[in-house]
C-alpha positions as CSV (number, residue, x, y, z in Angstrom):
1,M,178.5,191.3,54.0
2,N,180.3,194.6,55.4
3,R,184.0,194.3,56.4
4,S,183.1,194.0,60.3
5,T,180.9,191.5,60.1
6,F,183.2,189.7,58.0
7,A,186.3,190.3,60.4
8,I,183.6,188.7,63.3
9,A,182.9,185.9,61.4
10,A,186.4,185.0,60.2
11,C,187.7,185.3,64.1
12,L,184.6,183.0,65.2
13,S,185.8,180.5,62.7
14,A,189.1,181.0,63.5
15,T,188.3,180.5,67.3
16,L,185.8,177.6,66.3
17,L,188.8,175.5,64.4
18,V,191.1,175.9,67.0
19,G,189.2,174.7,69.4
20,A,188.1,171.8,67.3
21,I,191.8,170.8,66.7
22,S,192.6,171.3,70.4
23,L,189.7,168.4,71.4
24,A,191.2,166.2,68.6
25,H,194.2,166.0,70.4
26,A,192.8,166.3,73.9
27,K,193.6,163.2,75.9
28,P,191.5,161.5,78.6
29,V,192.1,162.8,81.9
30,N,191.6,159.5,84.1
31,Y,192.1,159.5,88.3
32,Q,191.9,157.4,91.2
33,L,188.8,158.3,93.6
34,P,189.8,157.7,97.1
35,D,188.6,154.6,98.6
36,E,185.2,155.0,101.0
37,T,186.3,155.4,104.3
38,A,183.5,156.1,105.9
39,E,180.1,153.7,107.1
40,L,176.8,153.8,107.9
41,K,176.2,152.8,111.5
42,P,174.6,149.3,111.8
43,G,171.1,148.7,112.5
44,E,167.3,148.3,111.6
45,H,166.5,149.6,108.2
46,L,170.4,149.5,107.0
47,D,169.6,148.5,104.1
48,V,167.0,150.6,103.1
49,V,169.6,153.2,103.6
50,Q,172.2,151.9,102.0
51,G,169.9,150.8,99.2
52,N,168.5,154.4,98.8
53,C,170.5,157.2,100.3
54,T,174.1,156.0,99.0
55,A,173.1,156.1,95.7
56,C,173.6,159.5,95.2
57,H,175.8,160.0,98.2
58,S,178.2,159.1,100.5
59,P,177.5,158.0,104.2
60,D,180.2,161.0,105.0
61,Y,176.8,163.1,104.0
62,I,174.8,161.9,106.5
63,K,177.6,161.4,109.2
64,T,178.1,165.4,108.7
65,Q,174.3,166.4,109.2
66,P,173.3,168.1,112.4
67,Q,173.1,165.7,115.6
68,G,171.7,165.8,118.8
69,P,168.4,165.8,120.8
70,S,166.8,168.8,118.3
71,F,167.6,167.0,115.3
72,K,165.3,164.0,115.6
73,K,162.4,162.1,113.9
74,S,161.1,165.8,112.2
75,F,164.5,166.8,110.9
76,W,165.1,163.5,109.1
77,Q,161.5,163.5,107.8
78,A,162.0,166.6,106.3
79,E,165.6,166.2,104.7
80,V,164.7,162.6,103.3
81,T,161.5,164.5,102.3
82,K,163.8,167.1,100.3
83,M,165.7,164.4,98.7
84,I,162.5,163.3,97.1
85,K,161.0,166.1,96.1
86,V,164.1,168.9,95.7
87,Y,166.5,166.5,94.4
88,G,164.4,163.8,92.7
89,A,165.4,161.1,94.7
90,P,163.5,157.7,93.7
91,I,162.2,156.6,97.2
92,E,159.9,154.3,97.3
93,D,156.8,155.6,99.8
94,A,157.0,152.6,101.7
95,D,161.2,153.1,102.3
96,V,160.7,156.5,103.4
97,A,159.6,155.7,106.9
98,K,162.2,153.0,107.1
99,I,164.7,155.8,106.8
100,V,163.6,158.3,109.1
101,D,163.9,155.7,111.6
102,Y,167.1,154.6,110.8
103,L,168.6,157.9,110.4
104,S,166.4,159.4,113.8
105,T,167.8,156.5,115.5
106,N,171.2,155.9,114.8
107,Y,172.4,159.6,114.0
């Protein structure tokens, strides 16, 4: 092993040792999440939406999506499809229409 390789290996070993010592003395971080204040609007299939959508994100996420006449059923169908195909949301086929109906009616 030449001097430069040895120097690099020594520096790397020292860095790893310091990192390991630092981790051994690290204290766990505790923090309190704020209470959930957002609620979904009451409506038909609310239970299906709560059981599927809020498993991954808060109701705030739904409430901050675009709203208005141009963001109805086709918009929510695309959003639910994206959640399933892109993000891997484990939504049963039978629940998709119920979720879309609830969201397009209430938001």
